[in-house]
Kinemage of the C-alpha trace (Angstrom):
@kinemage 1
@onewidth
@group {chain A} dominant
@subgroup {mainchain}
@vectorlist {calphas} color= white
{ca unk a 1} P 127.618 111.690 104.533
{ca unk a 2} L 131.729 111.985 104.754
{ca unk a 3} L 131.554 115.642 104.662
{ca unk a 4} L 129.903 115.578 107.722
{ca unk a 5} L 127.823 118.788 106.173
{ca unk a 6} L 123.693 117.873 106.085
{ca unk a 7} L 123.201 120.350 103.402
{ca unk a 8} L 124.902 118.424 100.886
{ca unk a 9} L 122.879 115.458 101.349
{ca unk a 10} L 119.994 114.462 98.998
{ca unk a 11} L 116.919 113.830 102.252
{ca unk a 12} L 116.554 115.276 105.388
{ca unk a 13} L 117.244 113.028 107.492
{ca unk a 14} L 113.789 112.800 109.604
{ca unk a 15} L 112.338 111.202 105.945
{ca unk a 16} L 115.519 108.973 105.966
{ca unk a 17} L 114.462 107.526 109.479
{ca unk a 18} L 111.499 107.114 108.412
{ca unk a 19} L 111.660 105.096 105.786
{ca unk a 20} L 113.812 102.794 107.097
{ca unk a 21} L 110.966 102.193 110.429
{ca unk a 22} L 108.436 101.250 107.710
{ca unk a 23} L 110.762 98.707 106.407
{ca unk a 24} L 111.713 96.844 109.658
{ca unk a 25} L 107.697 97.620 111.044
{ca unk a 26} L 106.852 95.511 107.265
{ca unk a 27} L 109.541 93.227 108.996
{ca unk a 28} L 108.374 92.530 112.236
{ca unk a 29} L 104.933 92.327 110.531
{ca unk a 30} L 106.134 89.479 108.359
{ca unk a 31} L 107.988 87.756 111.793
{ca unk a 32} L 104.845 88.056 114.248
{ca unk a 33} L 102.997 86.433 110.761
{ca unk a 34} L 100.277 88.840 111.391
{ca unk a 35} L 98.653 92.519 111.152
{ca unk a 36} L 100.439 94.635 113.332
{ca unk a 37} L 99.001 98.322 115.219
{ca unk a 38} L 101.790 100.831 115.249
{ca unk a 39} L 101.670 103.813 118.051
{ca unk a 40} L 103.676 106.650 116.418
{ca unk a 41} L 104.412 109.062 119.302
{ca unk a 42} L 105.799 106.219 121.604
{ca unk a 43} L 107.207 104.657 118.985
{ca unk a 44} L 105.644 100.314 120.109
{ca unk a 45} L 103.509 97.747 119.559
{ca unk a 46} L 101.305 99.107 122.347
{ca unk a 47} L 100.446 96.126 124.419
{ca unk a 48} L 102.049 93.868 122.098
{ca unk a 49} L 104.848 92.546 123.381
{ca unk a 50} L 106.773 89.869 120.856
{ca unk a 51} L 105.981 92.623 118.413
{ca unk a 52} L 107.707 94.966 120.805
{ca unk a 53} L 110.719 92.279 121.299
{ca unk a 54} L 111.868 93.068 117.789
{ca unk a 55} L 112.336 96.538 118.299
{ca unk a 56} L 115.620 95.912 120.031
{ca unk a 57} L 117.719 93.198 120.801
{ca unk a 58} L 119.864 92.569 123.796
{ca unk a 59} L 123.700 94.230 123.639
{ca unk a 60} L 126.363 92.964 124.577
{ca unk a 61} L 128.320 94.638 126.904
{ca unk a 62} L 130.440 97.277 126.721
{ca unk a 63} L 128.687 97.735 123.305
{ca unk a 64} L 125.400 98.993 125.382
{ca unk a 65} L 123.615 101.608 123.802
{ca unk a 66} L 121.675 103.540 126.680
{ca unk a 67} L 118.436 104.306 126.659
{ca unk a 68} L 117.870 107.848 126.549
{ca unk a 69} L 119.969 109.636 123.489
């Protein structure tokens, strides 16, 4: 990471992102108290508004993350 050379990484960046996402989805399931169905194409929990609220948060200006990065 410090060298900013991706060839020095031990794992593929996408693999690490997916592993982190699994942890986040487990935490969301625990917080809602039920099993959830995740849509990997849209990266949402379908029409489950409560679970989808946990996927991001409201940011304080000027530290806003754009919807499309």
